[in-house]
C-alpha positions as CSV (number, residue, x, y, z in Angstrom):
1,M,-10.2,10.4,-32.7
2,K,-9.0,12.5,-29.8
3,M,-5.4,13.1,-28.8
4,F,-4.2,14.8,-25.5
5,Q,-0.7,15.4,-24.3
6,Q,0.4,16.5,-20.8
7,N,3.8,17.1,-19.5
8,L,4.0,16.4,-15.7
9,V,7.0,17.1,-13.4
10,L,7.1,15.1,-10.3
11,E,8.9,16.6,-7.3
12,E,11.9,14.9,-6.2
13,K,11.2,11.5,-4.6
14,K,13.5,9.6,-2.3
15,R,15.0,6.5,-3.7
16,G,12.6,3.7,-3.8
17,F,9.1,2.8,-5.6
18,H,6.2,5.3,-5.3
19,L,2.8,5.1,-6.8
20,I,2.2,7.8,-9.1
21,T,-1.4,7.1,-10.4
22,G,-2.9,9.9,-8.9
23,E,-0.5,12.5,-10.0
24,I,-0.9,11.0,-13.4
25,L,-4.6,11.1,-13.3
26,N,-4.6,14.9,-11.9
27,A,-2.7,16.1,-14.8
28,L,-5.4,14.3,-17.3
29,P,-8.6,16.1,-17.0
30,Q,-9.5,15.3,-20.3
31,L,-9.3,11.6,-19.6
32,H,-13.1,11.4,-19.4
33,E,-13.5,12.6,-23.0
34,I,-11.8,9.2,-24.1
35,K,-14.1,6.2,-23.9
36,T,-11.8,3.6,-25.4
37,G,-8.1,4.3,-26.2
38,I,-4.8,4.3,-24.8
39,C,-2.7,5.9,-22.4
40,Q,1.0,5.9,-22.7
41,V,3.4,7.5,-19.8
42,F,7.0,8.2,-20.9
43,L,9.8,9.0,-18.2
44,Q,12.2,11.3,-19.8
45,H,15.2,10.0,-17.8
46,T,17.7,6.7,-17.7
47,S,18.3,6.5,-13.9
48,A,14.7,6.0,-13.0
49,S,11.8,3.7,-14.5
50,L,8.2,2.9,-14.6
51,S,6.3,-0.1,-14.0
52,I,2.6,-1.3,-13.0
53,N,2.3,-3.4,-9.9
54,E,0.4,-3.8,-6.3
55,N,-1.1,-0.3,-5.3
56,A,-2.3,-1.4,-1.7
57,A,0.3,-2.7,0.3
58,P,3.3,-0.6,1.0
59,A,5.6,-3.8,1.6
60,V,5.3,-4.6,-2.1
61,R,7.3,-1.5,-2.9
62,K,9.9,-1.9,0.0
63,D,10.5,-5.4,-1.3
64,F,10.9,-4.2,-4.8
65,E,13.5,-1.9,-3.8
66,M,15.4,-4.6,-1.8
67,F,15.4,-6.9,-4.9
68,F,16.6,-4.5,-7.2
69,N,19.3,-3.6,-4.7
70,K,20.4,-7.0,-4.4
71,T,20.0,-7.6,-7.8
72,V,22.2,-4.8,-9.3
73,P,24.6,-3.8,-6.1
74,E,26.3,-0.7,-5.9
75,N,30.3,-0.5,-5.6
76,D,30.6,-3.4,-8.2
77,P,34.5,-3.0,-9.0
78,D,33.6,-3.8,-12.7
79,Y,31.5,-0.7,-13.3
80,R,33.2,1.8,-15.3
81,H,30.6,4.6,-15.2
82,D,30.5,6.0,-11.8
83,D,30.7,9.7,-12.7
84,E,28.0,10.7,-10.4
85,G,28.7,8.1,-7.4
86,P,28.2,4.6,-6.8
87,D,24.6,4.8,-7.2
88,D,25.0,5.6,-11.0
89,M,25.6,3.0,-12.9
90,P,23.2,0.9,-11.0
91,A,20.5,3.3,-11.5
92,H,20.9,3.2,-15.5
93,L,21.0,-0.5,-15.2
94,K,17.9,-0.9,-12.7
95,A,16.0,1.6,-15.3
96,A,17.0,-0.5,-18.4
97,L,15.4,-3.7,-16.7
98,L,12.2,-2.1,-15.8
99,G,11.7,0.5,-18.7
100,N,10.7,4.1,-18.7
101,S,7.3,3.7,-20.4
102,V,4.0,2.0,-19.6
103,M,0.8,1.7,-21.7
104,I,-2.7,1.5,-20.3
105,P,-6.0,0.7,-21.8
106,I,-8.7,3.5,-21.3
107,H,-12.0,2.0,-20.7
108,H,-15.2,4.2,-20.4
109,G,-13.1,7.2,-19.5
110,K,-10.7,5.3,-17.1
111,L,-7.4,3.9,-17.0
112,G,-7.9,0.5,-17.4
113,L,-6.0,-0.8,-14.4
114,G,-7.1,-3.7,-12.1
115,T,-7.9,-3.2,-8.5
116,W,-5.0,-3.8,-7.3
117,Q,-2.7,-2.2,-10.0
118,G,-0.8,1.1,-9.6
119,I,1.6,3.1,-11.8
120,Y,5.1,3.2,-10.1
121,L,8.0,5.6,-10.4
122,G,11.3,3.8,-9.5
123,E,13.7,6.2,-8.1
124,H,16.9,4.4,-8.3
125,R,19.3,7.6,-7.2
126,N,19.9,8.9,-4.3
127,Y,19.3,12.3,-5.3
128,G,17.4,11.9,-8.4
129,G,15.9,15.4,-8.5
130,K,12.5,16.2,-10.1
131,R,11.6,13.7,-13.0
132,K,9.9,14.6,-16.2
133,L,6.9,12.5,-17.7
134,I,5.2,13.2,-21.0
135,I,1.6,11.6,-20.8
136,T,-0.1,11.0,-24.2
137,V,-3.7,9.6,-24.5
138,W,-5.7,8.9,-27.8
139,G,-8.9,7.2,-28.6
140,E,-12.5,7.7,-29.1
């Protein structure tokens, strides 16, 4: 079995959902060495998220942002944690709903994503800064 691990720092992105599949693939030149295996992408933050969804229509990413903003509104007077502003607690809740990790099968040296699937970074802060990922692949 082979195992590779790579740290990846994503440049700051504006609030919303961003396709990062290409950035992940660029960080993994060894991926072709794994014919059958698993790729885990882990985000080291509590106010952003990872998910897999539609990779072709930008409107899907805009609708994701709209949905989560309606579902977890800012300025709720019941929030106690607002140390870093009105987007602070909502960002943590959105990240908890979506998660900070995705796992993708590796098939014939490539990520086993479907035709219309891509990996999203959900940036839930107005000024989230750079985001750190740990990407681990293993298999044969």
